[in-house]
C-alpha positions in Angstrom: -16.9 10.6 -14.0 -14.2 8.1 -15.2 -10.7 8.0 -13.9 -9.5 9.0 -17.3 -11.6 12.1 -17.2 -10.3 13.0 -13.7 -6.8 12.5 -15.0 -7.1 14.9 -17.9 -8.8 17.4 -15.6 -5.6 17.7 -13.6 -3.0 16.9 -16.4 -2.6 18.8 -19.6 1.1 18.3 -20.2 0.7 16.3 -23.5 -1.8 15.4 -26.1 -2.2 11.9 -24.7 -0.7 9.5 -22.1 0.8 6.1 -22.3 0.2 3.8 -19.3 2.4 0.8 -19.3 2.7 -0.2 -15.6 0.6 -3.1 -14.4 -0.7 -1.3 -11.3 -1.8 1.9 -13.1 -3.3 -0.1 -16.0 -5.4 -2.0 -13.5 -6.3 1.3 -11.8 -7.7 2.8 -15.0 -9.3 -0.2 -16.6 -10.3 -2.4 -13.7 -8.5 -5.4 -15.1 -5.4 -7.2 -13.7 -2.9 -8.4 -16.2 0.8 -8.8 -16.7 0.8 -7.2 -20.2 -1.0 -4.5 -22.2 -0.7 -0.8 -22.9 -3.2 2.0 -22.3 -3.2 4.9 -24.7 -5.5 7.6 -23.5 -6.6 10.9 -25.1 -8.9 13.5 -23.5 -11.8 12.2 -25.6 -11.2 8.4 -25.5 -9.0 5.7 -24.1 -7.8 2.4 -25.6 -6.4 -0.8 -24.0 -4.2 -2.8 -26.4 -3.8 -6.3 -25.0 -2.7 -9.7 -26.5 -4.7 -12.8 -27.2 -4.0 -14.4 -23.8 -6.1 -11.7 -22.1 -8.5 -10.6 -24.9 -11.6 -12.5 -23.8 -11.3 -11.4 -20.2 -10.6 -7.8 -21.3 -13.7 -7.6 -23.4 -15.8 -8.8 -20.5 -14.3 -6.8 -17.7 -12.5 -3.6 -18.9 -14.2 -0.4 -18.2 -13.9 3.1 -19.7 -11.6 2.0 -22.5 -12.0 0.4 -26.0 -10.3 -3.0 -26.0 -8.1 -3.7 -29.1 -6.3 -7.0 -29.6 -2.6 -6.4 -29.7 -0.8 -7.8 -32.7 1.9 -5.3 -33.6 2.2 -2.7 -30.9 4.0 0.2 -32.6 2.0 0.3 -35.9 -1.3 0.0 -33.9 -0.2 2.8 -31.6 0.7 4.9 -34.6 -2.7 4.4 -36.1 -4.4 5.7 -33.0 -2.0 8.6 -32.6 -2.6 9.7 -36.2 -6.4 9.2 -35.7 -6.4 11.7 -32.8 -3.7 14.0 -34.2 -1.4 13.6 -31.3 2.1 15.1 -31.4 3.1 14.7 -27.7 2.9 11.7 -25.5 3.5 11.6 -21.7 5.0 8.5 -20.2 5.2 7.2 -16.6 8.6 8.4 -15.5 8.5 6.3 -12.3 8.0 2.9 -14.1 9.1 3.0 -17.7 12.7 1.9 -18.2 15.3 3.8 -20.2 15.4 0.9 -22.7 11.7 1.0 -23.2 11.7 4.8 -23.7 14.6 4.5 -26.2 12.6 1.9 -28.2 9.5 4.2 -28.4 11.6 7.2 -29.4 13.4 5.1 -32.0 10.1 4.1 -33.7 8.1 7.3 -33.2 10.6 9.8 -34.5 7.9 12.5 -35.2 6.5 12.4 -31.7 7.7 14.2 -28.6 7.8 12.0 -25.5 7.2 13.9 -22.2 9.3 12.0 -19.7 9.4 14.4 -16.7 7.5 13.5 -13.6 4.2 15.3 -14.4 2.2 12.2 -15.5 3.4 10.0 -12.7 2.7 12.8 -10.2 -0.8 13.3 -11.6 -1.6 9.6 -11.4 -0.2 9.3 -7.9 -2.4 12.3 -6.8 -5.4 10.7 -8.3 -4.8 7.4 -6.6 -4.3 9.1 -3.2 -8.0 9.9 -2.9 -9.9 6.6 -2.7 -13.5 6.3 -4.0 -16.2 4.3 -2.4 -15.5 1.2 -4.6 -11.9 1.3 -3.5 -12.8 1.7 0.1 -15.1 -1.2 -0.1 -12.3 -3.4 -1.4 -9.9 -2.2 1.3 -12.5 -2.8 4.1 -12.9 -6.4 2.8 -9.2 -6.9 2.7 -8.9 -5.7 6.3 -11.8 -7.9 7.5 -10.0 -10.9 5.9 -6.7 -10.1 7.7 -8.5 -9.6 11.0 -10.3 -12.8 10.8 -7.0 -14.6 10.2 -5.5 -12.7 13.2 -8.3 -13.8 15.5 -7.7 -17.4 14.5 -3.9 -17.3 14.7 -4.0 -16.2 18.4 -5.2 -19.8 19.1 -2.3 -21.2 17.2 0.5 -19.3 18.9 2.1 -21.1 21.9 5.5 -21.9 23.2 7.5 -24.3 21.1 6.0 -23.2 17.8 8.4 -21.5 15.4 8.1 -18.0 13.9 8.0 -19.7 10.4 5.2 -22.0 11.4 3.1 -19.1 12.7 3.8 -17.2 9.5 2.8 -20.1 7.3 -0.4 -20.7 9.3 -1.3 -17.0 9.2 -0.7 -17.0 5.4 -2.9 -20.1 5.0 -5.7 -18.4 7.0 -5.5 -15.2 5.0 -6.1 -17.2 1.8 -8.7 -19.4 3.4 -10.8 -16.3 4.4 -10.8 -15.1 0.8 -7.7 -13.1 0.0 -6.5 -12.8 -3.6 -2.9 -12.5 -2.3 -0.8 -11.5 0.7 -0.1 -7.8 0.9 3.6 -8.5 1.4 5.8 -11.2 3.0 4.2 -11.8 6.4 6.4 -10.8 9.3 6.3 -13.0 12.5 9.1 -12.4 15.0 9.5 -13.4 18.6 11.7 -12.5 21.6 14.8 -10.5 20.8 14.0 -10.8 17.1 11.1 -8.3 17.6 13.7 -5.5 17.8 14.2 -5.8 14.0 11.3 -3.8 12.4 11.3 -5.8 9.2 12.8 -9.1 10.3 12.2 -12.4 8.5 10.5 -15.3 10.2 13.0 -17.9 11.3 13.0 -21.4 12.8 13.4 -19.8 16.3 10.9 -21.3 18.7 8.6 -19.1 20.7 9.5 -19.1 24.3 7.5 -18.3 27.5 7.2 -14.7 28.6 8.3 -13.0 25.3 6.7 -10.8 22.7 5.5 -12.0 19.3 5.2 -9.3 16.6 3.0 -9.9 13.5 2.9 -7.6 10.5 0.6 -8.8 7.7 -2.2 -8.0 5.3 -4.5 -9.3 2.7 -5.3 -8.3 -0.9 -8.8 -8.2 -2.2 -9.6 -7.2 -5.8 -6.2 -5.6 -5.9 -6.4 -3.6 -2.8 -4.2 -4.1 0.3 -4.7 -4.1 4.0 -1.9 -3.6 6.5 -1.8 -4.2 10.3 0.6 -5.0 13.1 -0.1 -6.5 16.5 2.4 -7.4 19.3 1.2 -9.9 21.8 2.9 -11.7 24.7 3.2 -15.5 25.3 3.1 -15.8 29.0 3.6 -12.8 31.3 5.4 -9.7 30.2 7.9 -8.0 32.4 7.3 -4.5 33.8 9.6 -3.1 31.1 7.7 -4.9 28.4 4.4 -3.5 29.7 5.9 0.0 30.0 7.2 0.1 26.5 4.0 -1.4 25.1 2.0 1.3 26.8 4.2 4.1 25.4 3.8 2.7 21.9 0.0 2.5 22.4 -0.2 6.1 23.7 1.9 7.3 20.7 -0.4 5.4 18.3 -3.6 6.8 19.9 -2.1 10.3 19.7 -1.4 9.8 16.1 -5.0 8.5 15.4 -6.4 11.5 17.3 -4.4 13.9 15.1 -4.9 12.2 11.8 -7.1 14.3 9.5 -7.2 15.7 6.0 -5.1 18.9 5.8 -2.4 18.0 8.3 1.2 17.9 7.0 2.6 14.4 6.8 5.6 15.5 8.8 3.4 17.0 11.5 1.4 13.8 11.9 4.6 11.9 12.3 5.8 14.3 14.9 2.7 13.9 17.1 3.4 10.2 17.7 7.2 10.7 17.6 7.0 13.3 20.4 5.3 10.8 22.7 8.1 8.3 22.2 10.8 10.9 22.5 9.4 12.4 25.7 9.4 8.9 27.2 13.1 8.6 26.4 13.0 6.1 23.5 13.4 8.5 20.6 16.4 6.7 19.3 14.5 3.4 19.2 11.9 4.7 16.7 13.8 4.8 13.4 11.1 4.5 10.7 8.3 6.8 9.7 4.9 6.8 11.3 2.9 5.7 8.2 2.4 5.4 4.5 -0.4 5.3 2.0 -2.1 2.0 1.2 -4.1 1.0 -1.9 -3.3 -0.9 -5.0 0.2 -1.0 -3.6 1.2 -1.6 0.0 3.4 1.5 0.0 2.1 4.5 -2.0 1.6 8.2 -1.4 0.9 10.0 0.8 3.3 9.4 3.7 3.4 10.4 7.4 7.2 10.9 7.7 9.6 13.6 9.0 10.4 14.5 5.4 6.9 14.6 3.9 6.1 18.3 4.0 2.9 18.0 2.0 -0.7 18.0 3.3 -2.5 14.7 3.6 -5.6 14.7 1.5 -9.2 13.8 2.3 -10.0 10.2 1.2 -6.4 9.0 1.6 -5.8 5.7 3.4 -2.7 5.8 5.6 -1.1 3.6 8.3 -0.4 4.8 11.8 2.4 2.5 13.1 4.7 3.8 15.8 7.2 1.4 17.3 10.0 1.1 19.9 12.8 -1.4 19.1 15.5 -2.1 21.8 18.3 -4.0 20.1 19.0 -7.4 21.7 15.9 -7.3 23.9 12.5 -6.8 22.2 10.4 -4.5 20.1 6.8 -3.3 20.0 4.8 -2.0 17.0 1.1 -1.3 16.8 -0.4 -0.5 13.4 -3.8 0.5 12.2 -4.8 2.1 9.0 -7.3 4.9 8.5 -9.3 6.9 6.0 -8.7 10.6 6.4 -11.7 12.8 6.6 -12.1 16.6 7.0 -12.6 16.4 10.8 -10.5 13.3 11.6 -10.3 9.8 10.4 -12.1 6.5 10.3 -10.1 3.6 11.6 -10.5 0.6 9.4 -8.7 -1.7 11.9 -11.1 -3.1 14.5 -8.8 -5.6 16.4 -8.2 -4.8 20.0 -4.9 -3.2 21.0 -4.7 -3.9 24.7 -1.7 -6.1 25.5 -2.8 -9.7 25.1 -1.1 -12.4 27.1 -1.5 -15.8 25.5 
């Protein structure tokens, strides 16, 4: 069953759908490009794409007829007339007001459905990963973990955060990544108290934490992991906080399964941290979906009152951040199953002293 068929099984809010976002175009056709438009009907889908991509599209696009794009609006009109379409749903989350105005100005006889129904339907479809998607995510994670294993030999006193980040990025590419999942985070010492700090020229010093948050992209799919290690010997407070975060993460992993509310999963880990007296030091959500985007639905957050679905890939990443002192975050990501989850992250989580 194609992804277009699955979409129209759950979406019937218009005669056809217009997919213009790069990510969703890749999701439905299997091809990465910075241009192109998908027009899909229940019976057939089309990809209109210009000369720059036409050869690649004809060789790689699946489940859609490839048409060389010359004049967008007249070509779309021809297809709309061919299929007798009167209503078109657009991606409310990604199409700009200017783009919508242009479509409505040209297609005066059509009704454009610009509520959230199509975007929600596509997001729901993308939440459940198929085997091909899982294979790509596994590969992305294996690349990231290979880079992590190697970077541990590079980290030492006197090396800067920026130097570690650059070397980690180089290793991710060396091991086969298409791209980085996001700008790699490497922080040390007091800087680790900033959850999404930016690597600086600060040199790593003896007896302090180094926090690394990073991931690889493979065939469009992202991985995401965070590890906190110590250079030298951690203090008793550092060890205590690390253990609390680890216990919170293990509790979250134990509770993660299809059917649990996102807010309830967040609460499982958050309760561990709050009961230890560090509730005010955990200010972000427990996790988020991962796939073609590094942040996508579903979420494990206090405000996500929906159930997490079977086949979703989601992070479990509690943290404690003590301003001016240090921070700890441990992050794995998992596939949700009916009875639990499969952890895609294999790297050890015991506190490592380098």
